[in-house]
Z-matrix of the N, CA and C atoms (Angstrom, degrees):
N
C 1 1.434
C 2 1.618 1 107.02
N 3 1.334 2 107.75 1 141.00
C 4 1.487 3 114.39 2 178.09
C 5 1.511 4 104.53 3 -92.52
N 6 1.429 5 114.45 4 -175.64
C 7 1.398 6 118.23 5 -168.80
C 8 1.527 7 106.05 6 -72.62
N 9 1.322 8 122.39 7 -23.00
C 10 1.451 9 123.05 8 -174.07
C 11 1.566 10 112.13 9 -89.28
N 12 1.360 11 114.18 10 -2.87
C 13 1.492 12 117.96 11 178.16
C 14 1.393 13 111.88 12 100.25
N 15 1.436 14 121.10 13 -2.25
C 16 1.440 15 118.45 14 177.40
C 17 1.459 16 115.28 15 -87.68
N 18 1.221 17 118.86 16 159.34
C 19 1.491 18 118.37 17 -177.99
C 20 1.535 19 109.83 18 -68.38
N 21 1.263 20 123.34 19 -44.74
C 22 1.396 21 123.91 20 -178.24
C 23 1.460 22 108.51 21 -153.77
N 24 1.385 23 123.19 22 149.67
C 25 1.384 24 122.68 23 179.71
C 26 1.490 25 108.68 24 -128.71
N 27 1.345 26 115.98 25 128.22
C 28 1.445 27 123.53 26 174.40
C 29 1.469 28 114.23 27 -85.51
N 30 1.128 29 117.49 28 -14.59
C 31 1.574 30 120.62 29 -177.16
C 32 1.493 31 113.81 30 77.04
N 33 1.272 32 120.02 31 73.49
C 34 1.324 33 123.69 32 -179.98
C 35 1.553 34 110.18 33 -144.17
N 36 1.308 35 116.44 34 140.54
C 37 1.536 36 119.26 35 172.47
C 38 1.542 37 108.78 36 -118.51
N 39 1.405 38 110.46 37 152.08
C 40 1.502 39 113.57 38 176.49
C 41 1.537 40 103.78 39 -128.87
N 42 1.357 41 119.87 40 118.12
C 43 1.446 42 123.19 41 174.88
C 44 1.518 43 109.98 42 -112.67
N 45 1.285 44 114.98 43 158.61
C 46 1.332 45 124.78 44 -176.67
C 47 1.529 46 116.18 45 -145.83
N 48 1.291 47 120.39 46 155.20
C 49 1.428 48 128.98 47 175.26
C 50 1.429 49 117.72 48 -156.29
N 51 1.338 50 126.02 49 172.42
C 52 1.395 51 119.08 50 174.77
C 53 1.569 52 113.39 51 -66.00
N 54 1.192 53 121.63 52 148.32
C 55 1.446 54 129.31 53 179.28
C 56 1.520 55 110.32 54 -46.13
N 57 1.424 56 112.67 55 123.82
C 58 1.440 57 111.75 56 179.18
C 59 1.662 58 104.78 57 102.81
N 60 1.216 59 120.56 58 -21.06
C 61 1.453 60 119.69 59 -176.68
C 62 1.512 61 109.71 60 -102.62
N 63 1.247 62 114.71 61 164.08
C 64 1.490 63 120.83 62 171.71
C 65 1.439 64 115.79 63 -76.34
N 66 1.277 65 119.15 64 119.98
C 67 1.467 66 121.62 65 179.26
C 68 1.487 67 113.23 66 -53.75
N 69 1.370 68 117.89 67 120.76
C 70 1.469 69 117.45 68 177.97
C 71 1.602 70 110.22 69 -136.86
N 72 1.251 71 117.66 70 -16.21
C 73 1.455 72 118.27 71 -178.04
C 74 1.668 73 108.46 72 -90.87
N 75 1.339 74 114.71 73 123.17
C 76 1.395 75 114.84 74 -174.03
C 77 1.534 76 106.84 75 -79.12
N 78 1.328 77 118.58 76 137.91
C 79 1.423 78 123.32 77 175.64
C 80 1.520 79 111.33 78 -48.68
N 81 1.206 80 124.36 79 -69.01
C 82 1.506 81 126.77 80 171.27
C 83 1.571 82 98.53 81 -171.93
N 84 1.379 83 107.91 82 160.51
C 85 1.578 84 111.65 83 177.50
C 86 1.545 85 102.37 84 -78.95
N 87 1.242 86 115.76 85 111.75
C 88 1.517 87 123.15 86 -177.61
C 89 1.567 88 98.83 87 -127.58
N 90 1.528 89 105.24 88 162.95
C 91 1.439 90 118.90 89 -179.31
C 92 1.565 91 103.45 90 -104.15
N 93 1.290 92 116.51 91 106.42
C 94 1.502 93 123.34 92 175.74
C 95 1.530 94 105.69 93 -66.06
N 96 1.389 95 108.90 94 119.79
C 97 1.527 96 114.38 95 174.22
C 98 1.475 97 117.20 96 -99.59
N 99 1.351 98 116.02 97 -19.14
C 100 1.487 99 121.18 98 -179.61
C 101 1.598 100 109.21 99 -169.15
N 102 1.207 101 115.40 100 156.17
C 103 1.471 102 125.63 101 167.29
C 104 1.572 103 106.55 102 -124.31
N 105 1.325 104 115.75 103 84.08
C 106 1.401 105 117.93 104 -179.38
C 107 1.491 106 116.20 105 -71.47
N 108 1.243 107 120.28 106 -18.02
C 109 1.396 108 121.70 107 174.21
C 110 1.521 109 115.70 108 -159.32
N 111 1.378 110 110.27 109 127.78
C 112 1.571 111 116.54 110 176.21
C 113 1.588 112 101.85 111 -92.62
N 114 1.379 113 117.56 112 161.65
C 115 1.410 114 119.14 113 -174.80
C 116 1.665 115 110.99 114 -65.55
N 117 1.249 116 115.04 115 128.10
C 118 1.461 117 122.33 116 -179.83
C 119 1.643 118 105.70 117 -102.82
N 120 1.375 119 113.06 118 130.17
C 121 1.312 120 117.67 119 179.88
C 122 1.527 121 106.97 120 -101.19
N 123 1.438 122 107.34 121 116.96
C 124 1.569 123 114.22 122 -173.67
C 125 1.494 124 105.71 123 -120.54
N 126 1.349 125 112.67 124 127.07
C 127 1.535 126 113.68 125 -176.53
C 128 1.509 127 102.23 126 -99.12
N 129 1.438 128 105.35 127 168.85
C 130 1.530 129 119.31 128 170.45
C 131 1.592 130 110.00 129 -110.75
N 132 1.227 131 113.29 130 160.71
C 133 1.440 132 117.94 131 179.67
C 134 1.562 133 109.15 132 -133.19
N 135 1.278 134 118.45 133 149.42
C 136 1.368 135 126.62 134 175.94
C 137 1.591 136 111.54 135 -118.13
N 138 1.232 137 114.34 136 137.98
C 139 1.472 138 117.20 137 176.59
C 140 1.529 139 104.27 138 -78.90
N 141 1.380 140 109.57 139 135.20
C 142 1.488 141 118.55 140 169.72
C 143 1.473 142 117.16 141 -114.41
N 144 1.247 143 114.17 142 16.17
C 145 1.415 144 121.37 143 177.93
C 146 1.471 145 116.45 144 -57.16
N 147 1.307 146 120.10 145 140.50
C 148 1.505 147 120.42 146 -176.87
C 149 1.488 148 101.80 147 -116.66
N 150 1.301 149 115.56 148 146.30
C 151 1.490 150 121.06 149 -179.78
C 152 1.519 151 109.44 150 -64.13
N 153 1.208 152 121.52 151 -32.97
C 154 1.426 153 124.45 152 -178.62
C 155 1.360 154 117.05 153 -90.09
N 156 1.393 155 124.68 154 1.07
C 157 1.413 156 122.50 155 -179.67
C 158 1.583 157 117.53 156 -65.31
N 159 1.298 158 113.08 157 159.94
C 160 1.435 159 119.51 158 -175.63
C 161 1.557 160 117.64 159 -66.32
N 162 1.367 161 115.91 160 -40.61
C 163 1.498 162 119.58 161 177.83
C 164 1.626 163 109.99 162 -97.53
N 165 1.306 164 110.31 163 146.57
C 166 1.455 165 118.94 164 173.30
C 167 1.531 166 117.39 165 -85.92
N 168 1.291 167 116.04 166 29.24
C 169 1.487 168 124.13 167 -176.99
C 170 1.576 169 105.92 168 -117.50
N 171 1.384 170 108.09 169 129.86
C 172 1.466 171 114.29 170 -174.83
C 173 1.646 172 109.80 171 -64.19
N 174 1.332 173 114.32 172 142.53
C 175 1.390 174 120.51 173 168.46
C 176 1.455 175 112.58 174 -114.60
N 177 1.363 176 112.32 175 146.56
C 178 1.479 177 125.94 176 -164.43
C 179 1.526 178 109.63 177 -126.33
N 180 1.268 179 110.09 178 146.56
C 181 1.674 180 116.48 179 166.27
C 182 1.567 181 109.69 180 -129.04
N 183 1.299 182 113.95 181 153.81
C 184 1.389 183 114.71 182 -176.93
C 185 1.553 184 107.15 183 -78.42
N 186 1.393 185 111.46 184 155.68
C 187 1.387 186 115.02 185 -176.50
C 188 1.624 187 103.94 186 -126.61
N 189 1.282 188 115.35 187 -143.76
C 190 1.538 189 116.80 188 -176.41
C 191 1.484 190 106.72 189 -84.25
N 192 1.394 191 113.13 190 174.04
C 193 1.537 192 119.77 191 -172.61
C 194 1.564 193 104.89 192 -132.18
N 195 1.302 194 111.16 193 141.80
C 196 1.484 195 120.22 194 175.54
C 197 1.522 196 105.79 195 -94.54
N 198 1.402 197 114.97 196 118.72
C 199 1.457 198 120.55 197 -175.31
C 200 1.479 199 118.84 198 -68.00
N 201 1.293 200 117.71 199 -11.15
C 202 1.517 201 124.00 200 171.54
C 203 1.586 202 113.34 201 87.68
N 204 1.185 203 116.12 202 -162.88
C 205 1.426 204 131.86 203 -165.57
C 206 1.550 205 108.58 204 -132.71
N 207 1.345 206 116.37 205 142.52
C 208 1.452 207 122.27 206 162.74
C 209 1.360 208 109.90 207 -115.30
N 210 1.550 209 114.92 208 124.27
C 211 1.424 210 118.42 209 -175.19
C 212 1.527 211 103.68 210 -116.73
N 213 1.380 212 114.60 211 137.14
C 214 1.413 213 127.50 212 179.16
C 215 1.525 214 115.54 213 -131.26
N 216 1.291 215 122.45 214 136.89
C 217 1.496 216 120.41 215 165.32
C 218 1.501 217 104.03 216 -107.04
N 219 1.395 218 117.03 217 126.11
C 220 1.325 219 120.52 218 -175.70
C 221 1.506 220 108.70 219 -142.07
N 222 1.354 221 117.02 220 142.70
C 223 1.421 222 124.68 221 -179.63
C 224 1.559 223 105.40 222 -99.75
N 225 1.394 224 114.30 223 129.30
C 226 1.380 225 117.31 224 178.28
C 227 1.510 226 111.94 225 -122.31
N 228 1.359 227 114.12 226 154.24
C 229 1.492 228 114.34 227 177.97
C 230 1.509 229 103.84 228 -72.41
N 231 1.244 230 117.11 229 140.06
C 232 1.504 231 125.86 230 -169.49
C 233 1.526 232 107.70 231 -51.15
N 234 1.358 233 124.21 232 -40.28
C 235 1.478 234 129.36 233 -175.14
C 236 1.630 235 105.88 234 -62.06
N 237 1.238 236 117.79 235 -30.85
C 238 1.428 237 122.36 236 -178.27
C 239 1.477 238 116.23 237 -90.92
N 240 1.298 239 123.13 238 2.78
C 241 1.486 240 127.21 239 177.68
C 242 1.491 241 111.50 240 -67.24
N 243 1.296 242 118.25 241 -38.32
C 244 1.559 243 124.17 242 173.02
C 245 1.391 244 117.85 243 -54.10
N 246 1.415 245 112.66 244 -38.09
C 247 1.461 246 122.26 245 176.51
C 248 1.558 247 106.88 246 -58.63
N 249 1.295 248 113.91 247 -57.29
C 250 1.545 249 122.80 248 178.24
C 251 1.558 250 109.68 249 -43.83
N 252 1.316 251 115.33 250 -64.49
C 253 1.431 252 121.88 251 -177.00
C 254 1.578 253 108.92 252 -53.25
N 255 1.227 254 117.91 253 -34.51
C 256 1.531 255 120.79 254 -177.14
C 257 1.487 256 111.22 255 -69.06
N 258 1.315 257 118.69 256 -12.09
C 259 1.625 258 124.07 257 179.43
C 260 1.576 259 106.87 258 -92.57
N 261 1.291 260 116.55 259 -5.08
C 262 1.478 261 120.10 260 -169.91
C 263 1.651 262 108.84 261 -68.54
N 264 1.338 263 107.74 262 122.54
C 265 1.561 264 117.30 263 -178.92
C 266 1.506 265 108.48 264 64.52
N 267 1.243 266 129.37 265 31.41
C 268 1.500 267 129.65 266 175.62
C 269 1.456 268 106.96 267 -115.52
N 270 1.309 269 112.88 268 111.32
C 271 1.530 270 117.62 269 177.56
C 272 1.553 271 114.19 270 -62.55
N 273 1.292 272 114.94 271 125.85
C 274 1.591 273 118.66 272 -171.00
C 275 1.597 274 103.39 273 -139.61
N 276 1.343 275 110.23 274 160.27
C 277 1.524 276 118.57 275 168.53
C 278 1.540 277 99.34 276 -90.79
N 279 1.342 278 114.46 277 131.51
C 280 1.478 279 119.62 278 -178.60
C 281 1.580 280 110.48 279 -120.45
N 282 1.302 281 113.97 280 150.47
C 283 1.483 282 120.28 281 174.81
C 284 1.501 283 110.07 282 -137.03
N 285 1.236 284 117.38 283 115.26
C 286 1.373 285 119.56 284 -177.61
C 287 1.550 286 107.87 285 -108.94
N 288 1.353 287 115.96 286 126.39
C 289 1.517 288 117.54 287 -173.78
C 290 1.529 289 103.05 288 -118.73
N 291 1.414 290 117.90 289 128.95
C 292 1.323 291 126.35 290 -176.75
C 293 1.522 292 112.94 291 -90.41
N 294 1.332 293 125.24 292 166.79
C 295 1.525 294 122.12 293 -174.72
C 296 1.543 295 114.29 294 -66.59
N 297 1.317 296 115.63 295 -17.49
C 298 1.491 297 115.93 296 175.81
C 299 1.633 298 113.42 297 -90.80
N 300 1.264 299 117.34 298 -0.75
C 301 1.414 300 125.02 299 179.13
C 302 1.567 301 117.98 300 97.59
N 303 1.406 302 112.50 301 -5.80
C 304 1.370 303 117.02 302 173.17
C 305 1.523 304 111.34 303 -65.86
N 306 1.509 305 113.60 304 150.47
C 307 1.478 306 113.21 305 179.39
C 308 1.519 307 108.24 306 -125.36
N 309 1.356 308 110.69 307 171.00
C 310 1.416 309 121.37 308 174.73
C 311 1.516 310 105.66 309 -142.04
N 312 1.406 311 115.09 310 115.88
C 313 1.474 312 114.97 311 -173.62
C 314 1.550 313 104.97 312 -119.93
N 315 1.285 314 113.51 313 139.41
C 316 1.494 315 117.96 314 -179.94
C 317 1.576 316 107.00 315 -162.19
N 318 1.362 317 111.90 316 160.10
C 319 1.459 318 120.00 317 166.32
C 320 1.509 319 102.17 318 -92.96
N 321 1.296 320 116.49 319 144.04
C 322 1.502 321 118.70 320 176.54
C 323 1.589 322 113.31 321 176.87
N 324 1.160 323 122.19 322 -171.23
C 325 1.444 324 128.66 323 178.64
C 326 1.519 325 114.84 324 -149.97
N 327 1.299 326 109.67 325 152.54
C 328 1.422 327 117.75 326 178.72
C 329 1.399 328 108.50 327 -79.16
N 330 1.419 329 118.11 328 121.35
C 331 1.327 330 125.62 329 -162.68
C 332 1.583 331 111.24 330 -116.81
N 333 1.371 332 114.08 331 -19.21
C 334 1.423 333 120.01 332 -176.08
C 335 1.472 334 110.81 333 -149.94
N 336 1.294 335 119.01 334 129.51
C 337 1.447 336 127.90 335 177.37
C 338 1.484 337 110.75 336 -128.09
N 339 1.214 338 117.84 337 116.76
C 340 1.425 339 125.76 338 -179.37
C 341 1.536 340 117.89 339 -125.34
N 342 1.281 341 116.62 340 100.64
C 343 1.513 342 118.62 341 178.91
C 344 1.419 343 115.37 342 -61.04
N 345 1.342 344 117.98 343 132.19
C 346 1.453 345 123.37 344 -171.92
C 347 1.506 346 109.46 345 -110.58
N 348 1.362 347 118.38 346 -17.78
C 349 1.446 348 113.27 347 -177.34
C 350 1.612 349 106.50 348 154.05
N 351 1.266 350 121.87 349 167.44
C 352 1.352 351 129.84 350 178.79
C 353 1.608 352 110.34 351 -135.35
N 354 1.323 353 113.25 352 150.39
C 355 1.439 354 118.28 353 178.95
C 356 1.534 355 104.25 354 -153.64
N 357 1.262 356 116.04 355 124.70
C 358 1.484 357 121.36 356 177.51
C 359 1.471 358 109.48 357 56.92
N 360 1.362 359 120.95 358 -113.17
C 361 1.471 360 122.21 359 -178.86
C 362 1.421 361 110.75 360 -105.57
N 363 1.288 362 120.71 361 14.70
C 364 1.430 363 126.85 362 -173.48
C 365 1.538 364 118.06 363 -116.17
N 366 1.381 365 120.03 364 132.32
C 367 1.404 366 126.55 365 177.20
C 368 1.480 367 106.89 366 -114.92
N 369 1.298 368 110.52 367 118.56
C 370 1.635 369 117.31 368 175.71
C 371 1.493 370 108.23 369 -84.39
N 372 1.414 371 112.66 370 132.11
C 373 1.545 372 113.55 371 173.16
C 374 1.585 373 102.84 372 -133.65
N 375 1.355 374 105.05 373 154.90
C 376 1.517 375 117.59 374 174.71
C 377 1.475 376 100.80 375 -101.58
N 378 1.318 377 119.38 376 122.25
C 379 1.502 378 123.44 377 -177.98
C 380 1.507 379 105.91 378 -114.22
N 381 1.394 380 115.83 379 136.64
C 382 1.447 381 120.16 380 168.30
C 383 1.422 382 113.68 381 -123.50
N 384 1.377 383 118.97 382 114.03
C 385 1.379 384 131.25 383 -177.69
C 386 1.602 385 109.67 384 -87.73
N 387 1.242 386 127.37 385 121.09
C 388 1.487 387 128.78 386 170.78
C 389 1.465 388 105.68 387 -81.90
N 390 1.325 389 115.05 388 124.67
C 391 1.552 390 117.74 389 169.68
C 392 1.432 391 114.94 390 -83.43
N 393 1.323 392 117.23 391 134.72
C 394 1.492 393 122.00 392 -173.54
C 395 1.515 394 100.09 393 -119.90
N 396 1.420 395 116.14 394 110.32
C 397 1.359 396 126.92 395 171.98
C 398 1.568 397 105.78 396 94.69
N 399 1.288 398 122.07 397 -158.49
C 400 1.458 399 124.27 398 175.59
C 401 1.554 400 114.23 399 -71.03
N 402 1.350 401 115.05 400 166.79
C 403 1.333 402 120.99 401 167.11
C 404 1.545 403 109.24 402 -131.13
N 405 1.348 404 110.63 403 156.81
C 406 1.493 405 111.72 404 -176.92
C 407 1.547 406 105.72 405 -126.83
N 408 1.435 407 117.18 406 126.06
C 409 1.508 408 120.73 407 175.45
C 410 1.392 409 102.08 408 -112.06
N 411 1.465 410 110.41 409 130.20
C 412 1.381 411 123.38 410 174.13
C 413 1.504 412 117.64 411 -113.29
N 414 1.251 413 121.77 412 114.97
C 415 1.531 414 121.63 413 -172.31
C 416 1.450 415 106.17 414 -75.66
N 417 1.287 416 117.36 415 144.59
C 418 1.441 417 121.85 416 172.65
C 419 1.418 418 113.02 417 -60.69
N 420 1.315 419 114.83 418 152.16
C 421 1.442 420 121.79 419 -179.60
C 422 1.467 421 111.45 420 -78.79
């Protein structure tokens, strides 16, 4: 147990605000247990092959991209779980700051909450944030 009563702390903060504003409200003081998935940028392609083209090899062009999901497993003090559920399906500007000072900024919404268990005064939740638009990762200096 750490000094704040959590089993282990990985040193992360999650802040949010209305879309278009700088994130300043901290989600809640939670114990990050895992980061199973950072947002993956996955693009689509379109075939631009023409029937009468000279070569029999497909030609492709880039399409739109799916900005992905951020998945976190966090332990919350039971009194703060209501705050987490209050963010479900609400589009926000998000800022995730990792222990080394690196940040991940994106607009998105909490799209999945899966309770994983509880211990003492802590409830562990798997959270899935859908990223809307691009995301920006800034490495610590």
